[in-house]
N, C-alpha and C positions, 0 to 999 in steps of 0.2 A: 504494500500500500504506500503510495507516494505522498505521504502526509506527515507533518510535524504534529506531535501531540501537544495540544494547547490546553491550558487551564480553563476552567469554566468561564471566568471573566473575559478572557480573550476570545473564546468562542462566541460569547454574546456580542462582542464588538464586531466580529466578522459577520454575524447574522444581522446586526443593526445596519451596517454599511450596505449589505446586500438588499435588505428590505427597503431602506430609505432611497437608495439609488434606483432600485427597480421601480419604485413609486414614480420617481421623477422621469426616468427614461421612457417608461411606457406612457406616461401622461403626455409627453412631447410627441411620441410615436403615433398615438391614436387619438389625441385630444381634439383634432379638427373633424372627426367623423360626423358629429351632428350637423356640421356646416358644409359637408361635402356637396349637397345640392347647390348652395350659394357659390362655393368654390368652383364647381363645374361651370356654372353660369358665367362667373367672372372670367374664367380662362377659356370659355367657349368650347367646351368639350362635352361629350355625352358620358352617361354613367358607365358604359362598357369600357371606354378608353381610360377613364380615370381609375376604374377598377383594375385594368391591366397594369397601369403604372404602379398602383399600390402593390399588386402582386409581384411585379418585377423587382421592387425594392426587397421583397421577401426572398426572391431568388438570390439576390446579393448575400442575404443572410445565410442561405443554404450553402453557397459556395465557400463561405468563411468558416463554417462550423468545424470541420476537421482540422484545417490549418491552425485556427485559433486554439483549439483544444490541445493540439500537439505542442504549440508554442507555450501554452500555460504550464505544461509539464516541465518545460525547459527554463522558463523565465519567471514563473510564479504568477499568481492571480492578480496581485495589486496593480501592476502596470496596465492591465487590460481594463480594469475598472476605471482608472483615471483617464485612459484614452477614450473609452466609451462615453464618459460624461462630457469631455471636451468636444468630441465630434458631434455629440447630440446638440450642443449649443450652436455650433457652426451650421449644421444642417437645418435646424429650426429657423435660424435667421435667414438663410438662403431661401427657404420656402416662403417666408414672410415677404421677402423683397422680390419674388419672382415676377417678371413682367409678362411671362407667357408660360404655356404648359411645358416647354422644353426646360426652362430654368427651374420650374417647380419639380419636374422629374429628376433633375440633378440633385436638388435638396433631398428628395425622397430616397434616391439611391444612396446618398450619404447616411441618411437615417438607417437604411438597410445594412450599412456597415457598422454603424455605432451600436445598434441593438445587440448583435452577436458578441461584440467585444465586451460589453458590460454583462450580458446574460451569461455568457460562457464563464467569465471570470467569477461572477458572484455564485452561480450554481456549483461550480467546481470547488470553490473555496469553502462553501457551506458543507458540501458532501464530504470533503476531506476533513474539515474541522470536527464534524460530528461522526467521524468514521467508526467510533467504538460504542456509539449509542444509536438508538433508532433515528434514522434520518427523515422518516416520513413527515413528522410534525414540523421541524425547522424548514425543510424544503417547502412544505405547505405554506409556511409564513411568507416565504418569498413570493409565492403565487398570490397570496392575499395582498401583499404590498403592491404588486402590479395591478391587481384588480381594484384596490383602493385608489391607485393613481389614475386609472381609467375612469373610475366612478367620479372622483373629484373633478377631473378635467371635463367630463361630460356635464356635470352639474354647473360648474363655473362658466364654461363656454356656452352651454345652453342658456344660462341666465343672462350672460353679457352679449350674446349674439345679436340681440335686437338693438344694442346701443354702440357696439364696436364691430369693426370689420374683422374678417378672418385673418387678414394680414396683421392687424394690430394685436390680436390675441396670440398669434403664432410668435410674433416678436417678443411679447411678454413672457411666453413659456420658455424662450431661449435663455432667460436669466436663471431659471431654476437649477439646471445642472451645476452651475458655478457655485451654488450654495452647498452642494454635497461633496464637491471636490476635496475639501480638507479632510472630511471623514474617511473617504476612500484612500487618500494619500497616506494616512497614518494607520490604516487597518493592519493588524497582524496578518502575515501571510502564512497559511498552513501548508502550502505546497512545498514538498521536498523535491528540489530540482533533480531531473534525470538527464542523462547524457546519451540517450539512444539516438542514433542518426535519424534525421527528420523523415527521410524516405521510408525507413523501417517503421517508424512510429505511425506514419500515415497508413501503411499497409496493415499494421496491427489494428488500427482503428476500423478500417474497412472490413477486415476479417471478423472483427468483433461484431460489427453491424450485421454481417451476413450469417452469423451463427443463430441458432434457432430462437432462443429466448429474446435476445436484443432485437432481432428482426421483427418478432411479433409485437414487442413493446413499441417499436417505432411505427408500425402500421396502425396499431390501435390509436396512438396519439395523433398521428397525421390525419386520420379520418375524423377524429373528434374536433381537432383544431380547424380543419378545413370547413366543417359544418358550422362551428361557432363563428369563425371569421366571416363566412358567407352571410350568415344571418345578421351579424353586426354591420356589415357593409350595406346590405340591401334594405334593411328596415328604415333608415332615414329617408330614402327615396320613396318607399311605400307610405310612410307617415306624411311626408310632404304632399304626396298625391291625395291623401285624405284631408288636406287643408290644415295641417298642423304646423305651427311655426317652430323656429329653432329651439326656443325655450321648452315648449311642450315635448319636442322630440328628445331633447337631452334628458328630461325627467322620465319619460317613458322607457328610455334605454338604460337608465341608471340601475334598475334591478339586475341587469345582466352582470354588472360588476359586484353588486351586493351578493349575488349568488356565488361569484368567484371568491369573494372575501370570506364568506361563511363556509363554502363548500370545500376549499382546498385544505384547511387545517382539519376539518372534520373527516375528510377522506383519509388524511394521514393517520388519524387515530383509528378510523374504522378498520384499516387493514390489520391492526392488532387484535381486533375482535372477530372479524369475518374472513380475513385473507384478501389478497389482491384480486383474485378472480371474482369473488362475490361483490366486492366493492365496485369494481368496474361494471359488473353485470347489473348493478343497480343504477349507477350514474348514467351510462350511455343510453339505455332505453328511455330514461326520463327526458333526455334531450330530444330524442326522436318524437316522443309524445307531445312535447311542447311545440315543436315545429309543426306537427300535424294539426294541433289545436288552432294555431294561427292560420294555417292554410284553409281550414274548413270554416272557422268562425269569423275570419277577417281580422283586420288590424284595429279592433276595438280596444280602447285604453285598458280595460280590466284584463282582457285576454293577453294583451302585449305585456303588461306588468308581470303577471304570473308566469307567462311563458319565458320571458327574458330572464327571470330569476332562475328558472330550471335550466335554461340553455347555458347560462354563465356557470352554474354549479357543475353541470355535466362536462362542458368543454374545458373549462379552465382548471379543473381539478386533476385532469389526466397528466399534464406535464410533470407535476411534482411526484406523482406515483411512478411515472416513467423514469425520472431521474434517480429515485431511490432504488428501483429495480436494476437499472443499468449500473449504478455504483456497486451494488452487491454482486452482480455478475462479473464486473471488472475485477473485483477482489478475488473471486473464485478462479478466474481465468488468468490472473497475474498480468492484467493490462493496466497501464497507468490511468488514473481517474480522468484526467483531462481528455486524453485520446478517446477513451471509452464514451464519455458523455458527448464529445464532439461527434462521434459516429452516430449516436442515437439522435442528437439534435439535427444532424444533417437530414435525416429522414422526416422527423416530426415537423421541421420548419417548412416542409412542402405544403403543409396544411394552410398556413397563412399566405403562402405564395399562390396556391391554386384557388382558395376560397373566394376572395373578392372578385377576381377576374371572371371566374365561373358564374358567380352570382350576378354580376353585372350583365354578362351576355344573356343569360337565361331571363333576367328581369326585362331587358330591353325587348326581347323577341317573344317572350311567353307570358310575362306578367308575374305578379307577386305570388299567387297561389302555387303555380308550378315550381317557382324557385324554392318555396318553403317545403314542398313535397320532396324535392331533390335533397334538401338539407336533412329532412327526416330520414331519408334512405341512407345518407352518409352515416348518420349516427347509428342506425340499425346495423349497417355493414361493419362498423367498427366494433360494435357489441358482439357481432357474430365471430369476428376474428378472435376476440378475447375469449369467447366461450368455447370455440371449437378446438383451439390449439392450446395445449398445456403450457404454462409458463415455465420455461426451462431455465430457472435460476436456482442458485443454491441458497438454502435458508441461512439466515444470520440471526442468532439469538441475542437477546439483550436483557438487561435486568429490568427494563421498563415494561415488559409484557411478554406474552407467549409468542412463539414463532408464527409470523403472519402467514406462512405458507403451509401450515399444518392443518388448515381447515379445508 
């Protein structure tokens, strides 16, 4: 295991930097979502083209996952947290100043690079720092931090969208990462550097991803995140079509992130009671049912609120479960933590890459109901993969509860 044993106080500092930084980075990454209809109108593009640009930024994240994970094993996690925060500020300001869709796309691509720098560094650091105790709960706190960041951004931007432009709001968000930089810069680094050749480490990461358990983990998470991001992208357009303003859209989508905030830590604890398979088997069908409810009942406020909460809990809880499973598999297979998590994130970030573009195309050509049905099918397919294939990971016992794979 490529980790330095940290005392409890230092582990909490690592977790705090990961959670607070995740809050800020994800708020900048997704905060403009309630204003996408106004943004598209200003830049004179359709929903499908904007969705494709959002998806392409996620493709940048995909391409970075394994290289960043390998470099974390060699250089430590802290430099990547600092670089991710700095690049988030630059990208957010570029988007705010963009005179056309090309310049906006450039800023979005830079965000696509900033997110994996910070996410890879923070998740790997927490997985390493909590290597000898149950990881599910602290990794769930990271997911809650990102969900809270999205929720806060949606609430604030939805409220201010009627009095400020999306450019002004984007510029203001660019200041937030600078406030977190000192915390990341002095964070204890739990990564024990390894000197494996980079090419060999990349191959180890790819082989790890191709092995039975990690491949299943990645497929399940990719499907859940594709469905969740597709819903989150298309709903602002559907709600605007129902004559709802930016403030109302932000409030109605807020439960998605509240679901993530509540669901991720709860899922981390649930695996100790039920096991990973049963936990995923409850979360993913819930997301499918929520999407089908909106497809059949329409985007009425009460339906959207309840469904968004279920969608957020379902989609946003899976990455923390995946990271915990991948870290445990890495230990069993003697693969460095950063390279192992990079391989799994490579696959699971295809979800955010494919979801918005897919949802935008289907929405433009087939409408809201068909888009939501496809989202429900994605959740159901992810649940099927998790249920049909056994999770080929090695159990790791801890003093905090029973072996989660014994159920």
